[in-house]
PyMOL CGO cylinders between C-alpha atoms (Angstrom):
from pymol import cmd
from pymol.cgo import CYLINDER

trace = [
    CYLINDER, 27.96, -11.26, -28.16, 25.08, -13.40, -29.12, 0.3, 1, 1, 1, 1, 1, 1,
    CYLINDER, 25.08, -13.40, -29.12, 22.85, -12.81, -32.12, 0.3, 1, 1, 1, 1, 1, 1,
    CYLINDER, 22.85, -12.81, -32.12, 20.13, -11.33, -30.22, 0.3, 1, 1, 1, 1, 1, 1,
    CYLINDER, 20.13, -11.33, -30.22, 22.41, -9.03, -27.96, 0.3, 1, 1, 1, 1, 1, 1,
    CYLINDER, 22.41, -9.03, -27.96, 23.64, -5.70, -28.81, 0.3, 1, 1, 1, 1, 1, 1,
    CYLINDER, 23.64, -5.70, -28.81, 25.85, -3.01, -26.90, 0.3, 1, 1, 1, 1, 1, 1,
    CYLINDER, 25.85, -3.01, -26.90, 25.66, 0.49, -27.16, 0.3, 1, 1, 1, 1, 1, 1,
    CYLINDER, 25.66, 0.49, -27.16, 29.26, 2.02, -26.37, 0.3, 1, 1, 1, 1, 1, 1,
    CYLINDER, 29.26, 2.02, -26.37, 29.97, 4.51, -23.63, 0.3, 1, 1, 1, 1, 1, 1,
    CYLINDER, 29.97, 4.51, -23.63, 28.07, 7.56, -24.45, 0.3, 1, 1, 1, 1, 1, 1,
    CYLINDER, 28.07, 7.56, -24.45, 28.92, 11.25, -23.29, 0.3, 1, 1, 1, 1, 1, 1,
    CYLINDER, 28.92, 11.25, -23.29, 27.07, 10.78, -20.12, 0.3, 1, 1, 1, 1, 1, 1,
    CYLINDER, 27.07, 10.78, -20.12, 29.00, 7.65, -19.22, 0.3, 1, 1, 1, 1, 1, 1,
    CYLINDER, 29.00, 7.65, -19.22, 26.15, 5.20, -20.07, 0.3, 1, 1, 1, 1, 1, 1,
    CYLINDER, 26.15, 5.20, -20.07, 26.47, 1.78, -21.57, 0.3, 1, 1, 1, 1, 1, 1,
    CYLINDER, 26.47, 1.78, -21.57, 23.46, -0.38, -22.17, 0.3, 1, 1, 1, 1, 1, 1,
    CYLINDER, 23.46, -0.38, -22.17, 23.47, -4.26, -22.90, 0.3, 1, 1, 1, 1, 1, 1,
    CYLINDER, 23.47, -4.26, -22.90, 20.50, -5.68, -24.21, 0.3, 1, 1, 1, 1, 1, 1,
    CYLINDER, 20.50, -5.68, -24.21, 18.98, -9.20, -24.54, 0.3, 1, 1, 1, 1, 1, 1,
    CYLINDER, 18.98, -9.20, -24.54, 15.44, -10.29, -23.73, 0.3, 1, 1, 1, 1, 1, 1,
    CYLINDER, 15.44, -10.29, -23.73, 16.29, -8.03, -20.66, 0.3, 1, 1, 1, 1, 1, 1,
    CYLINDER, 16.29, -8.03, -20.66, 18.56, -5.00, -20.27, 0.3, 1, 1, 1, 1, 1, 1,
    CYLINDER, 18.56, -5.00, -20.27, 21.51, -3.98, -18.19, 0.3, 1, 1, 1, 1, 1, 1,
    CYLINDER, 21.51, -3.98, -18.19, 22.43, -0.25, -18.26, 0.3, 1, 1, 1, 1, 1, 1,
    CYLINDER, 22.43, -0.25, -18.26, 25.40, 0.92, -16.46, 0.3, 1, 1, 1, 1, 1, 1,
    CYLINDER, 25.40, 0.92, -16.46, 26.31, 4.54, -15.46, 0.3, 1, 1, 1, 1, 1, 1,
    CYLINDER, 26.31, 4.54, -15.46, 30.12, 5.56, -15.11, 0.3, 1, 1, 1, 1, 1, 1,
    CYLINDER, 30.12, 5.56, -15.11, 31.58, 8.60, -13.67, 0.3, 1, 1, 1, 1, 1, 1,
    CYLINDER, 31.58, 8.60, -13.67, 32.52, 11.13, -16.26, 0.3, 1, 1, 1, 1, 1, 1,
    CYLINDER, 32.52, 11.13, -16.26, 36.07, 11.70, -15.26, 0.3, 1, 1, 1, 1, 1, 1,
    CYLINDER, 36.07, 11.70, -15.26, 37.02, 8.61, -13.14, 0.3, 1, 1, 1, 1, 1, 1,
    CYLINDER, 37.02, 8.61, -13.14, 35.06, 6.05, -15.21, 0.3, 1, 1, 1, 1, 1, 1,
    CYLINDER, 35.06, 6.05, -15.21, 34.12, 4.10, -12.00, 0.3, 1, 1, 1, 1, 1, 1,
    CYLINDER, 34.12, 4.10, -12.00, 30.70, 2.34, -11.83, 0.3, 1, 1, 1, 1, 1, 1,
    CYLINDER, 30.70, 2.34, -11.83, 28.20, 4.74, -10.05, 0.3, 1, 1, 1, 1, 1, 1,
    CYLINDER, 28.20, 4.74, -10.05, 24.77, 2.98, -10.89, 0.3, 1, 1, 1, 1, 1, 1,
    CYLINDER, 24.77, 2.98, -10.89, 23.30, 0.03, -12.75, 0.3, 1, 1, 1, 1, 1, 1,
    CYLINDER, 23.30, 0.03, -12.75, 19.79, -0.75, -13.65, 0.3, 1, 1, 1, 1, 1, 1,
    CYLINDER, 19.79, -0.75, -13.65, 18.48, -4.45, -14.56, 0.3, 1, 1, 1, 1, 1, 1,
    CYLINDER, 18.48, -4.45, -14.56, 15.24, -4.40, -16.58, 0.3, 1, 1, 1, 1, 1, 1,
    CYLINDER, 15.24, -4.40, -16.58, 13.48, -7.72, -17.25, 0.3, 1, 1, 1, 1, 1, 1,
    CYLINDER, 13.48, -7.72, -17.25, 11.51, -8.97, -20.23, 0.3, 1, 1, 1, 1, 1, 1,
    CYLINDER, 11.51, -8.97, -20.23, 8.36, -7.54, -18.72, 0.3, 1, 1, 1, 1, 1, 1,
    CYLINDER, 8.36, -7.54, -18.72, 9.95, -4.01, -18.19, 0.3, 1, 1, 1, 1, 1, 1,
    CYLINDER, 9.95, -4.01, -18.19, 10.10, -4.21, -14.41, 0.3, 1, 1, 1, 1, 1, 1,
    CYLINDER, 10.10, -4.21, -14.41, 13.42, -2.38, -13.12, 0.3, 1, 1, 1, 1, 1, 1,
    CYLINDER, 13.42, -2.38, -13.12, 15.92, -2.77, -10.32, 0.3, 1, 1, 1, 1, 1, 1,
    CYLINDER, 15.92, -2.77, -10.32, 18.27, 0.02, -9.99, 0.3, 1, 1, 1, 1, 1, 1,
    CYLINDER, 18.27, 0.02, -9.99, 21.55, -0.28, -7.75, 0.3, 1, 1, 1, 1, 1, 1,
    CYLINDER, 21.55, -0.28, -7.75, 23.39, 3.08, -6.89, 0.3, 1, 1, 1, 1, 1, 1,
    CYLINDER, 23.39, 3.08, -6.89, 26.88, 3.38, -5.48, 0.3, 1, 1, 1, 1, 1, 1,
    CYLINDER, 26.88, 3.38, -5.48, 27.57, 6.33, -3.32, 0.3, 1, 1, 1, 1, 1, 1,
    CYLINDER, 27.57, 6.33, -3.32, 30.11, 7.42, -0.43, 0.3, 1, 1, 1, 1, 1, 1,
    CYLINDER, 30.11, 7.42, -0.43, 32.60, 4.97, -1.65, 0.3, 1, 1, 1, 1, 1, 1,
    CYLINDER, 32.60, 4.97, -1.65, 35.41, 4.55, 0.92, 0.3, 1, 1, 1, 1, 1, 1,
    CYLINDER, 35.41, 4.55, 0.92, 38.36, 3.00, -1.09, 0.3, 1, 1, 1, 1, 1, 1,
    CYLINDER, 38.36, 3.00, -1.09, 40.21, 0.40, 1.21, 0.3, 1, 1, 1, 1, 1, 1,
    CYLINDER, 40.21, 0.40, 1.21, 37.76, 0.46, 3.96, 0.3, 1, 1, 1, 1, 1, 1,
    CYLINDER, 37.76, 0.46, 3.96, 36.40, -2.62, 5.55, 0.3, 1, 1, 1, 1, 1, 1,
    CYLINDER, 36.40, -2.62, 5.55, 32.71, -3.24, 5.71, 0.3, 1, 1, 1, 1, 1, 1,
    CYLINDER, 32.71, -3.24, 5.71, 31.58, -2.88, 9.40, 0.3, 1, 1, 1, 1, 1, 1,
    CYLINDER, 31.58, -2.88, 9.40, 29.50, -6.16, 9.23, 0.3, 1, 1, 1, 1, 1, 1,
    CYLINDER, 29.50, -6.16, 9.23, 27.62, -8.41, 6.92, 0.3, 1, 1, 1, 1, 1, 1,
    CYLINDER, 27.62, -8.41, 6.92, 24.07, -8.99, 6.07, 0.3, 1, 1, 1, 1, 1, 1,
    CYLINDER, 24.07, -8.99, 6.07, 22.12, -12.08, 5.29, 0.3, 1, 1, 1, 1, 1, 1,
    CYLINDER, 22.12, -12.08, 5.29, 19.31, -12.58, 3.03, 0.3, 1, 1, 1, 1, 1, 1,
    CYLINDER, 19.31, -12.58, 3.03, 16.49, -14.61, 4.19, 0.3, 1, 1, 1, 1, 1, 1,
    CYLINDER, 16.49, -14.61, 4.19, 15.54, -16.42, 1.11, 0.3, 1, 1, 1, 1, 1, 1,
    CYLINDER, 15.54, -16.42, 1.11, 12.60, -18.36, 2.53, 0.3, 1, 1, 1, 1, 1, 1,
    CYLINDER, 12.60, -18.36, 2.53, 11.06, -15.23, 3.49, 0.3, 1, 1, 1, 1, 1, 1,
    CYLINDER, 11.06, -15.23, 3.49, 11.58, -13.72, 0.35, 0.3, 1, 1, 1, 1, 1, 1,
    CYLINDER, 11.58, -13.72, 0.35, 10.36, -16.48, -1.74, 0.3, 1, 1, 1, 1, 1, 1,
    CYLINDER, 10.36, -16.48, -1.74, 7.11, -16.54, 0.37, 0.3, 1, 1, 1, 1, 1, 1,
    CYLINDER, 7.11, -16.54, 0.37, 6.77, -12.69, 0.13, 0.3, 1, 1, 1, 1, 1, 1,
    CYLINDER, 6.77, -12.69, 0.13, 7.18, -12.85, -3.74, 0.3, 1, 1, 1, 1, 1, 1,
    CYLINDER, 7.18, -12.85, -3.74, 4.66, -15.71, -4.32, 0.3, 1, 1, 1, 1, 1, 1,
    CYLINDER, 4.66, -15.71, -4.32, 1.98, -13.86, -2.35, 0.3, 1, 1, 1, 1, 1, 1,
    CYLINDER, 1.98, -13.86, -2.35, 2.22, -10.79, -4.54, 0.3, 1, 1, 1, 1, 1, 1,
    CYLINDER, 2.22, -10.79, -4.54, 1.13, -12.47, -7.64, 0.3, 1, 1, 1, 1, 1, 1,
]
cmd.load_cgo(trace, "trace")
């Protein structure tokens, strides 16, 4: 780990936090230690959380999705 990075070990709730200028917090299941949720927090304090639920091991995804990066870029620049 770099000089400006710190890690907090897995706590009793199954939470790990890695910090730099931004932060990543990962939540694991208590018994299985499977990743359940993670939150990314940027330098400005804005967060994005991803939660994993209804996991079916070995199942195939019914389809794929695509991200329209041009539309997202346009949308994000109009919010400023």
